VMD Tcl script that builds the backbone (N, CA, C; Angstrom):
set m [mol new atoms 546]
animate dup $m
set s [atomselect $m all]
$s set {name element resname resid chain x y z} {
  {N N MET 1 A 6.095 2.829 17.629}
  {CA C MET 1 A 4.545 2.875 17.457}
  {C C MET 1 A 4.071 3.318 16.386}
  {N N LYS 2 A 2.878 2.904 15.669}
  {CA C LYS 2 A 2.288 3.363 14.222}
  {C C LYS 2 A 1.599 4.205 14.707}
  {N N THR 3 A 1.144 5.345 13.814}
  {CA C THR 3 A 0.403 6.411 13.873}
  {C C THR 3 A -0.903 6.422 13.288}
  {N N GLY 4 A -0.556 5.390 12.160}
  {CA C GLY 4 A -1.705 5.415 11.304}
  {C C GLY 4 A -1.620 4.470 10.022}
  {N N THR 5 A -3.441 4.293 9.422}
  {CA C THR 5 A -3.246 3.741 7.923}
  {C C THR 5 A -4.096 4.588 7.271}
  {N N LEU 6 A -3.638 4.574 5.960}
  {CA C LEU 6 A -4.315 5.296 4.881}
  {C C LEU 6 A -5.116 4.326 3.922}
  {N N VAL 7 A -6.242 3.988 3.944}
  {CA C VAL 7 A -7.080 3.351 3.200}
  {C C VAL 7 A -8.100 3.999 1.940}
  {N N ASP 8 A -7.853 3.646 0.887}
  {CA C ASP 8 A -8.399 3.824 -0.254}
  {C C ASP 8 A -8.533 3.082 -1.134}
  {N N ALA 9 A -9.034 2.915 -2.336}
  {CA C ALA 9 A -9.180 2.054 -3.683}
  {C C ALA 9 A -9.225 2.962 -5.114}
  {N N SER 10 A -9.033 2.264 -5.880}
  {CA C SER 10 A -9.111 2.907 -7.083}
  {C C SER 10 A -8.844 1.653 -8.532}
  {N N VAL 11 A -9.891 2.358 -9.594}
  {CA C VAL 11 A -9.839 1.409 -10.205}
  {C C VAL 11 A -9.153 1.464 -11.737}
  {N N VAL 12 A -8.666 0.100 -11.969}
  {CA C VAL 12 A -8.328 -0.306 -12.991}
  {C C VAL 12 A -8.289 -0.770 -14.357}
  {N N GLY 13 A -8.422 -0.342 -15.297}
  {CA C GLY 13 A -8.959 -0.847 -16.512}
  {C C GLY 13 A -8.743 -2.603 -16.748}
  {N N ALA 14 A -9.785 -3.102 -17.038}
  {CA C ALA 14 A -9.102 -4.347 -17.533}
  {C C ALA 14 A -8.543 -4.570 -19.119}
  {N N ALA 15 A -7.864 -5.732 -19.395}
  {CA C ALA 15 A -6.819 -6.155 -20.143}
  {C C ALA 15 A -7.771 -5.898 -21.655}
  {N N ARG 16 A -9.395 -6.811 -21.436}
  {CA C ARG 16 A -10.059 -6.466 -22.931}
  {C C ARG 16 A -11.284 -6.587 -22.091}
  {N N ARG 17 A -12.057 -6.339 -22.910}
  {CA C ARG 17 A -13.535 -6.262 -22.512}
  {C C ARG 17 A -14.346 -7.633 -22.466}
  {N N ASP 18 A -14.084 -8.325 -22.761}
  {CA C ASP 18 A -14.507 -9.744 -22.410}
  {C C ASP 18 A -14.028 -10.493 -21.265}
  {N N ASP 19 A -13.213 -9.703 -20.151}
  {CA C ASP 19 A -12.556 -10.286 -19.133}
  {C C ASP 19 A -13.861 -10.586 -18.350}
  {N N ALA 20 A -14.249 -12.061 -18.076}
  {CA C ALA 20 A -15.382 -12.267 -17.134}
  {C C ALA 20 A -15.219 -12.268 -15.538}
  {N N GLU 21 A -14.198 -11.875 -15.186}
  {CA C GLU 21 A -13.751 -11.666 -14.369}
  {C C GLU 21 A -13.761 -10.277 -13.514}
  {N N ALA 22 A -13.493 -9.376 -14.557}
  {CA C ALA 22 A -13.702 -8.103 -14.555}
  {C C ALA 22 A -15.322 -7.597 -14.135}
  {N N GLY 23 A -15.341 -6.345 -13.478}
  {CA C GLY 23 A -16.638 -5.645 -13.378}
  {C C GLY 23 A -16.626 -4.434 -13.969}
  {N N TRP 24 A -17.749 -3.516 -13.971}
  {CA C TRP 24 A -17.943 -2.555 -14.351}
  {C C TRP 24 A -18.317 -1.559 -12.922}
  {N N ALA 25 A -17.340 -0.499 -13.068}
  {CA C ALA 25 A -17.218 0.621 -11.971}
  {C C ALA 25 A -17.938 1.805 -12.606}
  {N N GLY 26 A -18.712 2.547 -11.843}
  {CA C GLY 26 A -19.240 3.290 -12.717}
  {C C GLY 26 A -19.592 4.709 -11.186}
  {N N HIS 27 A -19.372 6.034 -12.080}
  {CA C HIS 27 A -18.995 6.932 -11.051}
  {C C HIS 27 A -20.084 8.344 -11.577}
  {N N SER 28 A -20.855 8.779 -10.503}
  {CA C SER 28 A -21.732 9.659 -11.158}
  {C C SER 28 A -21.245 10.782 -12.098}
  {N N ARG 29 A -19.906 11.397 -12.101}
  {CA C ARG 29 A -18.943 12.143 -12.715}
  {C C ARG 29 A -18.172 11.661 -13.886}
  {N N ARG 30 A -18.217 10.246 -13.703}
  {CA C ARG 30 A -16.846 9.915 -14.781}
  {C C ARG 30 A -17.731 9.126 -15.649}
  {N N LYS 31 A -16.736 8.145 -16.671}
  {CA C LYS 31 A -17.455 7.262 -17.430}
  {C C LYS 31 A -17.485 5.965 -16.628}
  {N N ALA 32 A -18.147 5.090 -17.026}
  {CA C ALA 32 A -17.759 3.585 -16.771}
  {C C ALA 32 A -16.886 3.257 -17.006}
  {N N VAL 33 A -15.806 2.226 -16.239}
  {CA C VAL 33 A -14.914 1.671 -16.515}
  {C C VAL 33 A -14.794 0.166 -16.380}
  {N N HIS 34 A -14.296 -0.685 -17.355}
  {CA C HIS 34 A -14.444 -2.394 -17.004}
  {C C HIS 34 A -13.639 -2.665 -16.600}
  {N N GLY 35 A -13.247 -3.092 -15.093}
  {CA C GLY 35 A -11.588 -3.550 -14.675}
  {C C GLY 35 A -11.827 -4.166 -13.400}
  {N N TYR 36 A -10.518 -3.765 -12.728}
  {CA C TYR 36 A -10.643 -4.114 -11.353}
  {C C TYR 36 A -10.223 -3.172 -10.747}
  {N N LYS 37 A -10.711 -3.312 -9.317}
  {CA C LYS 37 A -10.745 -2.056 -8.187}
  {C C LYS 37 A -9.418 -2.863 -7.223}
  {N N VAL 38 A -8.512 -1.993 -6.856}
  {CA C VAL 38 A -6.979 -2.179 -6.203}
  {C C VAL 38 A -7.519 -1.383 -5.027}
  {N N HIS 39 A -7.672 -2.450 -3.683}
  {CA C HIS 39 A -7.452 -1.658 -2.710}
  {C C HIS 39 A -6.113 -1.349 -1.639}
  {N N VAL 40 A -6.107 -0.544 -1.066}
  {CA C VAL 40 A -4.584 -0.221 -0.482}
  {C C VAL 40 A -4.914 0.096 1.031}
  {N N GLY 41 A -4.051 -0.500 1.567}
  {CA C GLY 41 A -3.704 0.063 3.052}
  {C C GLY 41 A -2.390 0.569 3.332}
  {N N ALA 42 A -2.167 1.774 3.270}
  {CA C ALA 42 A -0.814 2.546 3.372}
  {C C ALA 42 A 0.091 2.777 4.649}
  {N N ASP 43 A 0.999 2.969 5.150}
  {CA C ASP 43 A 1.163 3.631 6.621}
  {C C ASP 43 A 1.298 5.166 6.168}
  {N N ALA 44 A 0.462 5.670 7.287}
  {CA C ALA 44 A 0.367 7.097 6.952}
  {C C ALA 44 A 1.482 8.159 6.896}
  {N N GLU 45 A 2.693 8.077 7.692}
  {CA C GLU 45 A 3.522 8.480 7.666}
  {C C GLU 45 A 4.466 8.028 6.386}
  {N N THR 46 A 4.941 7.175 6.058}
  {CA C THR 46 A 6.024 6.664 5.200}
  {C C THR 46 A 5.226 6.630 3.538}
  {N N ALA 47 A 3.926 6.207 3.829}
  {CA C ALA 47 A 3.161 5.942 2.240}
  {C C ALA 47 A 3.242 5.118 2.061}
  {N N LEU 48 A 4.248 3.909 2.612}
  {CA C LEU 48 A 4.681 2.398 1.947}
  {C C LEU 48 A 3.574 1.801 2.085}
  {N N VAL 49 A 3.095 1.065 1.274}
  {CA C VAL 49 A 2.290 -0.267 1.178}
  {C C VAL 49 A 2.141 -1.059 2.164}
  {N N GLU 50 A 1.300 -1.309 2.964}
  {CA C GLU 50 A 1.494 -2.488 3.581}
  {C C GLU 50 A 0.475 -3.660 3.119}
  {N N GLN 51 A -0.710 -3.085 3.012}
  {CA C GLN 51 A -1.688 -3.950 2.853}
  {C C GLN 51 A -2.539 -4.049 0.957}
  {N N LEU 52 A -2.645 -5.291 0.661}
  {CA C LEU 52 A -3.325 -4.646 -0.931}
  {C C LEU 52 A -4.509 -6.035 -1.394}
  {N N ALA 53 A -5.260 -5.383 -1.628}
  {CA C ALA 53 A -6.113 -6.600 -2.323}
  {C C ALA 53 A -6.956 -6.179 -3.644}
  {N N VAL 54 A -7.371 -7.269 -4.625}
  {CA C VAL 54 A -7.900 -6.808 -5.701}
  {C C VAL 54 A -9.432 -7.587 -5.541}
  {N N THR 55 A -10.208 -6.659 -6.503}
  {CA C THR 55 A -11.950 -7.265 -6.579}
  {C C THR 55 A -12.166 -7.007 -8.060}
  {N N PRO 56 A -13.467 -7.250 -8.545}
  {CA C PRO 56 A -14.076 -7.062 -9.715}
  {C C PRO 56 A -14.387 -5.259 -9.495}
  {N N GLY 57 A -14.390 -4.330 -10.215}
  {CA C GLY 57 A -14.436 -3.449 -10.173}
  {C C GLY 57 A -16.102 -2.621 -9.719}
  {N N ASN 58 A -16.859 -3.656 -9.646}
  {CA C ASN 58 A -18.533 -3.642 -8.747}
  {C C ASN 58 A -18.361 -3.326 -7.433}
  {N N VAL 59 A -17.046 -3.676 -6.858}
  {CA C VAL 59 A -17.483 -4.217 -5.434}
  {C C VAL 59 A -17.400 -2.816 -4.456}
  {N N HIS 60 A -18.284 -2.721 -4.003}
  {CA C HIS 60 A -18.113 -1.448 -3.440}
  {C C HIS 60 A -17.014 -1.135 -2.158}
  {N N ASP 61 A -16.370 0.057 -1.963}
  {CA C ASP 61 A -14.998 0.064 -1.151}
  {C C ASP 61 A -15.604 -0.545 0.176}
  {N N GLY 62 A -16.325 0.337 0.438}
  {CA C GLY 62 A -16.755 -0.381 1.998}
  {C C GLY 62 A -17.022 -1.694 2.314}
  {N N ASN 63 A -17.421 -2.001 1.360}
  {CA C ASN 63 A -17.722 -4.053 1.461}
  {C C ASN 63 A -16.433 -4.663 1.621}
  {N N HIS 64 A -15.282 -3.964 0.855}
  {CA C HIS 64 A -14.249 -5.050 0.609}
  {C C HIS 64 A -12.960 -4.369 1.415}
  {N N GLY 65 A -13.205 -3.241 2.357}
  {CA C GLY 65 A -12.249 -2.186 2.658}
  {C C GLY 65 A -11.198 -2.867 3.910}
  {N N GLU 66 A -11.972 -3.857 4.518}
  {CA C GLU 66 A -11.302 -4.268 5.798}
  {C C GLU 66 A -10.158 -5.428 5.002}
  {N N SER 67 A -10.141 -5.789 3.678}
  {CA C SER 67 A -8.857 -6.368 3.298}
  {C C SER 67 A -7.644 -5.700 3.116}
  {N N ALA 68 A -7.888 -4.477 2.826}
  {CA C ALA 68 A -7.136 -3.533 2.998}
  {C C ALA 68 A -6.328 -2.966 4.046}
  {N N LEU 69 A -6.827 -3.770 5.325}
  {CA C LEU 69 A -6.486 -2.916 6.976}
  {C C LEU 69 A -5.262 -4.290 7.113}
  {N N PRO 70 A -4.119 -3.589 7.464}
  {CA C PRO 70 A -2.960 -4.355 8.440}
  {C C PRO 70 A -3.232 -4.881 9.542}
  {N N PRO 71 A -2.659 -5.652 10.151}
  {CA C PRO 71 A -2.958 -6.209 11.683}
  {C C PRO 71 A -3.146 -5.262 13.138}
  {N N ASP 72 A -2.453 -4.189 12.751}
  {CA C ASP 72 A -2.195 -2.947 13.472}
  {C C ASP 72 A -2.511 -1.604 13.115}
  {N N PRO 73 A -4.111 -1.438 12.894}
  {CA C PRO 73 A -3.800 -0.055 11.951}
  {C C PRO 73 A -3.524 1.069 12.892}
  {N N GLY 74 A -3.847 1.288 13.785}
  {CA C GLY 74 A -4.007 2.838 14.359}
  {C C GLY 74 A -5.157 3.548 13.956}
  {N N GLU 75 A -4.679 4.799 13.555}
  {CA C GLU 75 A -5.830 5.508 13.331}
  {C C GLU 75 A -6.312 5.180 11.743}
  {N N VAL 76 A -7.390 5.181 11.157}
  {CA C VAL 76 A -7.768 4.612 9.870}
  {C C VAL 76 A -7.991 5.762 9.032}
  {N N HIS 77 A -7.668 6.431 8.164}
  {CA C HIS 77 A -8.110 7.363 7.750}
  {C C HIS 77 A -8.449 7.070 6.274}
  {N N ALA 78 A -9.525 7.363 6.001}
  {CA C ALA 78 A -10.696 6.814 4.526}
  {C C ALA 78 A -11.438 7.901 4.198}
  {N N ASP 79 A -11.938 7.424 2.701}
  {CA C ASP 79 A -12.953 8.742 2.479}
  {C C ASP 79 A -14.196 8.522 2.880}
  {N N GLY 80 A -15.281 8.836 2.722}
  {CA C GLY 80 A -16.409 8.616 2.538}
  {C C GLY 80 A -17.474 7.088 2.081}
  {N N ALA 81 A -16.445 6.508 1.226}
  {CA C ALA 81 A -17.007 5.487 0.427}
  {C C ALA 81 A -16.676 4.279 1.934}
  {N N TYR 82 A -16.124 4.550 2.538}
  {CA C TYR 82 A -16.099 3.480 3.746}
  {C C TYR 82 A -16.609 3.881 4.764}
  {N N ARG 83 A -17.849 5.032 5.066}
  {CA C ARG 83 A -18.835 4.945 6.076}
  {C C ARG 83 A -19.625 3.940 6.021}
  {N N GLY 84 A -20.332 3.460 7.067}
  {CA C GLY 84 A -20.671 2.524 7.718}
  {C C GLY 84 A -20.383 1.747 8.946}
  {N N ARG 85 A -21.151 0.953 9.627}
  {CA C ARG 85 A -20.942 0.017 10.475}
  {C C ARG 85 A -19.969 -1.303 10.239}
  {N N ARG 86 A -19.942 -1.592 9.047}
  {CA C ARG 86 A -18.981 -3.001 8.781}
  {C C ARG 86 A -17.485 -2.781 8.760}
  {N N PHE 87 A -17.262 -1.183 8.041}
  {CA C PHE 87 A -15.738 -1.121 7.968}
  {C C PHE 87 A -15.451 -0.765 9.276}
  {N N ALA 88 A -16.183 0.106 10.151}
  {CA C ALA 88 A -15.774 0.832 11.415}
  {C C ALA 88 A -15.683 -0.629 12.421}
  {N N ALA 89 A -16.449 -1.515 12.151}
  {CA C ALA 89 A -16.103 -2.425 13.228}
  {C C ALA 89 A -15.121 -3.415 12.993}
  {N N ALA 90 A -14.698 -3.562 11.637}
  {CA C ALA 90 A -13.415 -4.214 11.280}
  {C C ALA 90 A -12.361 -3.221 11.737}
  {N N VAL 91 A -12.503 -1.845 11.486}
  {CA C VAL 91 A -11.160 -1.153 12.224}
  {C C VAL 91 A -11.116 -1.772 13.439}
  {N N GLU 92 A -12.032 -1.425 14.480}
  {CA C GLU 92 A -11.978 -1.602 15.805}
  {C C GLU 92 A -11.499 -2.973 16.008}
  {N N ALA 93 A -12.162 -4.042 15.753}
  {CA C ALA 93 A -11.457 -5.147 15.869}
  {C C ALA 93 A -10.010 -5.560 15.607}
  {N N ARG 94 A -9.418 -4.909 15.235}
  {CA C ARG 94 A -8.103 -4.710 14.918}
  {C C ARG 94 A -7.414 -3.751 15.859}
  {N N GLY 95 A -7.927 -3.423 16.709}
  {CA C GLY 95 A -7.532 -1.985 17.852}
  {C C GLY 95 A -7.451 -1.056 17.126}
  {N N GLY 96 A -7.796 -0.337 16.048}
  {CA C GLY 96 A -7.592 0.836 15.285}
  {C C GLY 96 A -8.863 1.735 15.539}
  {N N THR 97 A -8.598 3.130 15.349}
  {CA C THR 97 A -9.948 4.016 15.304}
  {C C THR 97 A -9.908 4.653 13.892}
  {N N PRO 98 A -11.295 4.361 13.285}
  {CA C PRO 98 A -11.820 4.801 12.394}
  {C C PRO 98 A -11.717 6.088 12.508}
  {N N ARG 99 A -11.134 7.205 11.221}
  {CA C ARG 99 A -11.358 8.372 11.280}
  {C C ARG 99 A -11.630 8.440 9.478}
  {N N ILE 100 A -12.998 8.725 9.615}
  {CA C ILE 100 A -13.556 8.407 8.089}
  {C C ILE 100 A -14.444 9.513 7.605}
  {N N VAL 101 A -14.433 10.248 6.546}
  {CA C VAL 101 A -15.005 11.442 6.396}
  {C C VAL 101 A -16.290 11.382 6.160}
  {N N ALA 102 A -17.099 12.386 6.999}
  {CA C ALA 102 A -18.580 12.457 7.300}
  {C C ALA 102 A -18.952 13.299 5.602}
  {N N VAL 103 A -20.086 13.281 5.457}
  {CA C VAL 103 A -20.620 13.473 3.962}
  {C C VAL 103 A -21.865 14.657 4.499}
  {N N GLY 104 A -22.467 14.710 5.474}
  {CA C GLY 104 A -23.510 15.657 5.975}
  {C C GLY 104 A -23.926 15.341 7.576}
  {N N VAL 105 A -24.662 16.410 7.869}
  {CA C VAL 105 A -25.280 16.861 8.879}
  {C C VAL 105 A -26.541 16.691 8.888}
  {N N TRP 106 A -27.284 16.187 9.856}
  {CA C TRP 106 A -28.737 16.808 10.225}
  {C C TRP 106 A -29.090 17.906 10.262}
  {N N ALA 107 A -30.531 18.085 9.039}
  {CA C ALA 107 A -30.869 19.335 9.519}
  {C C ALA 107 A -31.008 19.923 10.714}
  {N N GLN 108 A -30.598 20.849 11.110}
  {CA C GLN 108 A -30.484 21.811 12.354}
  {C C GLN 108 A -32.085 22.893 12.412}
  {N N PRO 109 A -32.508 22.844 13.601}
  {CA C PRO 109 A -33.924 23.711 13.613}
  {C C PRO 109 A -33.755 25.050 12.990}
  {N N ASP 110 A -32.965 25.922 13.461}
  {CA C ASP 110 A -32.570 27.139 12.858}
  {C C ASP 110 A -31.016 27.496 12.247}
  {N N PRO 111 A -31.493 28.531 11.299}
  {CA C PRO 111 A -30.158 28.361 10.616}
  {C C PRO 111 A -28.504 28.656 11.121}
  {N N ALA 112 A -28.818 29.383 12.043}
  {CA C ALA 112 A -27.385 29.470 12.804}
  {C C ALA 112 A -26.730 28.157 13.476}
  {N N SER 113 A -27.783 27.208 13.958}
  {CA C SER 113 A -27.356 25.829 14.253}
  {C C SER 113 A -26.763 25.010 12.832}
  {N N GLN 114 A -27.579 25.223 12.074}
  {CA C GLN 114 A -27.154 24.383 10.954}
  {C C GLN 114 A -25.759 25.131 10.531}
  {N N ARG 115 A -25.485 26.426 10.195}
  {CA C ARG 115 A -24.361 27.171 9.703}
  {C C ARG 115 A -23.166 26.014 10.913}
  {N N GLU 116 A -23.454 26.357 12.228}
  {CA C GLU 116 A -22.536 25.615 13.000}
  {C C GLU 116 A -22.231 24.107 12.685}
  {N N ALA 117 A -23.142 23.453 12.553}
  {CA C ALA 117 A -22.775 21.909 12.387}
  {C C ALA 117 A -22.182 22.108 11.123}
  {N N GLU 118 A -22.410 22.594 9.907}
  {CA C GLU 118 A -21.722 22.269 8.655}
  {C C GLU 118 A -20.281 22.846 8.820}
  {N N ARG 119 A -19.927 24.082 9.952}
  {CA C ARG 119 A -18.408 24.461 9.989}
  {C C ARG 119 A -18.072 23.223 10.821}
  {N N TRP 120 A -18.615 22.762 11.911}
  {CA C TRP 120 A -17.883 21.640 12.660}
  {C C TRP 120 A -17.887 20.520 11.866}
  {N N LEU 121 A -18.469 19.992 10.798}
  {CA C LEU 121 A -18.260 19.231 9.950}
  {C C LEU 121 A -17.149 19.354 8.904}
  {N N ALA 122 A -16.826 20.477 8.157}
  {CA C ALA 122 A -15.955 21.020 7.365}
  {C C ALA 122 A -14.452 21.070 8.332}
  {N N GLU 123 A -14.628 21.474 9.567}
  {CA C GLU 123 A -13.221 21.280 10.285}
  {C C GLU 123 A -12.777 19.913 10.468}
  {N N ARG 124 A -13.648 19.031 10.801}
  {CA C ARG 124 A -13.409 17.851 11.020}
  {C C ARG 124 A -13.010 17.078 9.977}
  {N N ASN 125 A -13.395 16.998 8.831}
  {CA C ASN 125 A -13.462 16.350 7.293}
  {C C ASN 125 A -11.883 17.241 6.663}
  {N N ARG 126 A -11.580 18.236 7.125}
  {CA C ARG 126 A -10.394 18.747 6.758}
  {C C ARG 126 A -9.026 18.147 7.195}
  {N N ALA 127 A -8.970 17.747 8.514}
  {CA C ALA 127 A -8.124 17.318 9.291}
  {C C ALA 127 A -7.937 15.791 9.456}
  {N N ILE 128 A -8.795 15.162 8.550}
  {CA C ILE 128 A -9.053 13.940 7.810}
  {C C ILE 128 A -8.394 13.947 6.334}
  {N N HIS 129 A -8.975 14.533 5.759}
  {CA C HIS 129 A -8.538 15.250 4.615}
  {C C HIS 129 A -6.906 15.173 4.169}
  {N N ARG 130 A -6.415 16.427 5.229}
  {CA C ARG 130 A -5.160 16.577 5.142}
  {C C ARG 130 A -4.089 15.397 5.339}
  {N N ILE 131 A -4.388 14.200 5.949}
  {CA C ILE 131 A -3.573 13.089 6.065}
  {C C ILE 131 A -4.283 12.151 5.022}
  {N N ARG 132 A -5.530 11.935 4.648}
  {CA C ARG 132 A -5.793 11.099 3.944}
  {C C ARG 132 A -5.506 11.222 2.371}
  {N N ALA 133 A -5.192 12.648 2.002}
  {CA C ALA 133 A -4.584 12.744 0.746}
  {C C ALA 133 A -3.372 11.945 -0.045}
  {N N ARG 134 A -2.854 11.715 1.236}
  {CA C ARG 134 A -1.175 11.068 0.629}
  {C C ARG 134 A -1.388 9.323 0.125}
  {N N VAL 135 A -2.788 9.060 0.586}
  {CA C VAL 135 A -2.912 8.042 -0.356}
  {C C VAL 135 A -3.297 8.158 -2.071}
  {N N GLU 136 A -3.597 9.166 -2.199}
  {CA C GLU 136 A -3.913 9.349 -3.862}
  {C C GLU 136 A -2.559 9.646 -4.396}
  {N N LYS 137 A -1.739 9.695 -4.083}
  {CA C LYS 137 A 0.120 10.200 -4.412}
  {C C LYS 137 A 0.173 8.833 -5.041}
  {N N ILE 138 A 0.358 7.717 -4.048}
  {CA C ILE 138 A 0.316 6.172 -4.319}
  {C C ILE 138 A -0.197 5.824 -5.500}
  {N N PHE 139 A -1.446 5.776 -5.676}
  {CA C PHE 139 A -2.535 5.476 -7.115}
  {C C PHE 139 A -1.868 6.314 -8.380}
  {N N GLY 140 A -1.713 7.659 -8.043}
  {CA C GLY 140 A -0.938 8.492 -9.275}
  {C C GLY 140 A 0.428 8.121 -9.649}
  {N N THR 141 A 1.299 7.500 -8.661}
  {CA C THR 141 A 2.285 7.578 -8.966}
  {C C THR 141 A 2.254 5.838 -10.051}
  {N N TRP 142 A 1.540 4.892 -9.357}
  {CA C TRP 142 A 1.353 3.595 -10.259}
  {C C TRP 142 A 1.245 3.612 -11.431}
  {N N LYS 143 A 0.043 4.666 -11.567}
  {CA C LYS 143 A -0.841 4.942 -13.005}
  {C C LYS 143 A 0.270 5.948 -13.857}
  {N N ARG 144 A 0.983 6.924 -13.360}
  {CA C ARG 144 A 1.401 7.774 -14.041}
  {C C ARG 144 A 2.989 7.089 -14.672}
  {N N SER 145 A 3.689 6.398 -13.217}
  {CA C SER 145 A 5.252 6.032 -13.763}
  {C C SER 145 A 5.076 4.378 -14.066}
  {N N TYR 146 A 4.298 3.684 -13.493}
  {CA C TYR 146 A 4.408 2.385 -13.325}
  {C C TYR 146 A 3.541 1.535 -14.561}
  {N N GLY 147 A 2.924 2.455 -15.461}
  {CA C GLY 147 A 1.422 1.863 -16.671}
  {C C GLY 147 A 0.699 1.266 -15.760}
  {N N PHE 148 A -0.262 1.578 -14.902}
  {CA C PHE 148 A -0.840 0.789 -14.034}
  {C C PHE 148 A -2.202 1.503 -14.336}
  {N N ARG 149 A -2.524 2.241 -15.529}
  {CA C ARG 149 A -3.881 2.568 -15.891}
  {C C ARG 149 A -4.610 1.212 -16.009}
  {N N ARG 150 A -4.198 0.514 -17.082}
  {CA C ARG 150 A -4.809 -1.060 -17.730}
  {C C ARG 150 A -4.233 -1.957 -17.135}
  {N N MET 151 A -4.880 -2.825 -16.803}
  {CA C MET 151 A -4.118 -4.223 -16.715}
  {C C MET 151 A -3.600 -5.187 -18.171}
  {N N ARG 152 A -2.489 -5.348 -17.848}
  {CA C ARG 152 A -2.073 -6.413 -19.124}
  {C C ARG 152 A -2.486 -7.819 -19.227}
  {N N TRP 153 A -2.976 -8.505 -18.308}
  {CA C TRP 153 A -3.572 -9.666 -18.414}
  {C C TRP 153 A -4.832 -9.941 -17.912}
  {N N ARG 154 A -4.928 -10.998 -18.143}
  {CA C ARG 154 A -6.962 -11.241 -18.202}
  {C C ARG 154 A -6.899 -12.130 -17.196}
  {N N GLY 155 A -7.837 -11.812 -16.010}
  {CA C GLY 155 A -8.381 -12.823 -14.632}
  {C C GLY 155 A -8.132 -11.834 -13.516}
  {N N LEU 156 A -8.561 -12.160 -12.341}
  {CA C LEU 156 A -8.443 -12.000 -11.344}
  {C C LEU 156 A -6.601 -12.230 -10.440}
  {N N ALA 157 A -6.534 -12.981 -10.923}
  {CA C ALA 157 A -5.631 -13.620 -10.338}
  {C C ALA 157 A -4.020 -12.824 -10.962}
  {N N ASN 158 A -4.177 -12.648 -12.357}
  {CA C ASN 158 A -3.489 -12.134 -12.616}
  {C C ASN 158 A -3.606 -10.795 -12.284}
  {N N ALA 159 A -4.482 -10.109 -12.170}
  {CA C ALA 159 A -4.377 -8.460 -11.948}
  {C C ALA 159 A -3.917 -8.390 -10.396}
  {N N HIS 160 A -4.063 -9.208 -9.659}
  {CA C HIS 160 A -3.524 -9.732 -8.273}
  {C C HIS 160 A -1.952 -9.580 -8.242}
  {N N LEU 161 A -1.335 -10.360 -9.144}
  {CA C LEU 161 A -0.210 -10.208 -9.353}
  {C C LEU 161 A 0.236 -9.146 -9.973}
  {N N ARG 162 A -0.342 -8.810 -10.507}
  {CA C ARG 162 A 0.366 -7.222 -11.300}
  {C C ARG 162 A 0.223 -6.214 -10.270}
  {N N ALA 163 A -0.665 -5.924 -9.396}
  {CA C ALA 163 A -0.924 -5.005 -8.281}
  {C C ALA 163 A 0.109 -5.258 -7.262}
  {N N ARG 164 A 0.371 -6.713 -7.039}
  {CA C ARG 164 A 1.560 -6.914 -6.058}
  {C C ARG 164 A 2.645 -6.612 -6.469}
  {N N LEU 165 A 3.262 -6.789 -8.004}
  {CA C LEU 165 A 4.414 -6.104 -8.240}
  {C C LEU 165 A 4.828 -4.814 -8.412}
  {N N THR 166 A 3.205 -4.521 -8.666}
  {CA C THR 166 A 3.528 -2.588 -8.933}
  {C C THR 166 A 3.883 -2.290 -7.322}
  {N N ALA 167 A 3.205 -2.575 -6.250}
  {CA C ALA 167 A 2.965 -2.311 -5.011}
  {C C ALA 167 A 4.858 -2.535 -4.562}
  {N N THR 168 A 5.048 -3.634 -4.907}
  {CA C THR 168 A 6.364 -4.040 -4.727}
  {C C THR 168 A 7.490 -3.131 -5.001}
  {N N ALA 169 A 7.562 -2.479 -6.566}
  {CA C ALA 169 A 8.403 -1.789 -6.974}
  {C C ALA 169 A 8.302 -0.138 -6.395}
  {N N TYR 170 A 6.754 0.025 -6.413}
  {CA C TYR 170 A 6.802 1.121 -5.594}
  {C C TYR 170 A 7.531 1.740 -4.082}
  {N N ASN 171 A 7.231 0.199 -3.487}
  {CA C ASN 171 A 8.140 0.319 -1.915}
  {C C ASN 171 A 9.271 0.496 -2.125}
  {N N LEU 172 A 9.887 -0.412 -3.000}
  {CA C LEU 172 A 11.252 -0.225 -3.246}
  {C C LEU 172 A 11.784 1.576 -3.604}
  {N N THR 173 A 11.060 1.887 -4.736}
  {CA C THR 173 A 11.578 3.177 -4.652}
  {C C THR 173 A 11.266 4.327 -3.667}
  {N N ARG 174 A 10.054 3.886 -2.929}
  {CA C ARG 174 A 9.861 5.057 -2.219}
  {C C ARG 174 A 10.622 4.761 -0.837}
  {N N THR 175 A 11.390 3.819 -0.546}
  {CA C THR 175 A 12.029 3.153 0.678}
  {C C THR 175 A 13.442 4.149 0.228}
  {N N ALA 176 A 14.002 3.818 -1.022}
  {CA C ALA 176 A 15.223 4.616 -1.333}
  {C C ALA 176 A 15.113 5.869 -1.227}
  {N N ASN 177 A 14.168 6.596 -1.770}
  {CA C ASN 177 A 13.576 8.110 -1.345}
  {C C ASN 177 A 13.719 8.275 -0.104}
  {N N LEU 178 A 13.151 7.438 0.752}
  {CA C LEU 178 A 13.229 7.737 2.143}
  {C C LEU 178 A 14.363 7.923 2.891}
  {N N LEU 179 A 14.968 7.099 2.560}
  {CA C LEU 179 A 16.536 6.652 3.185}
  {C C LEU 179 A 17.455 7.664 2.628}
  {N N ALA 180 A 17.564 8.559 1.012}
  {CA C ALA 180 A 17.804 9.009 0.844}
  {C C ALA 180 A 17.735 10.525 1.127}
  {N N SER 181 A 16.640 10.879 1.578}
  {CA C SER 181 A 16.403 12.039 2.305}
  {C C SER 181 A 16.564 12.337 3.714}
  {N N GLY 182 A 16.430 11.009 4.537}
  {CA C GLY 182 A 16.779 11.010 6.067}
  {C C GLY 182 A 18.098 11.029 6.340}
}
mol reanalyze $m
mol bondsrecalc $m
mol representation Tube
mol addrep $m
């Protein structure tokens, strides 16, 4: 029986700035990138990629996260970008349980209650982060070992093909490593 799914997205630069199908993805602490966003749904135990979707870079993770969900997701671990009723409803519709990082608690009437609420939030998120962090390794491996920092071709269809080929190569290597260690 499946234990869970890891869901996340990463921005990959477009081949050229004149790629009309790519979009600008900004972040408060990083320089904006013109490219595509690759949404991944991976098995929580093996870190094998099960589902994949590619969108323009300006698409919000939570609005397109359901395309990265496999048919039977189990517990779905995701970061704060997937907060909101839309993604949680998509997870529940497939029979899964959303485990999404919370980002804040309502102000409490006294400082002791506030500290307790913040402690509860930190403990809840720690359990989710410990499992969810495995999906970052997938993107790190893709970008470091498979040259996936920037697309080689223009267009959304080509970006999707490149992401599928990279995921296939990653899954084959990961499976060989799992079999060798098991």
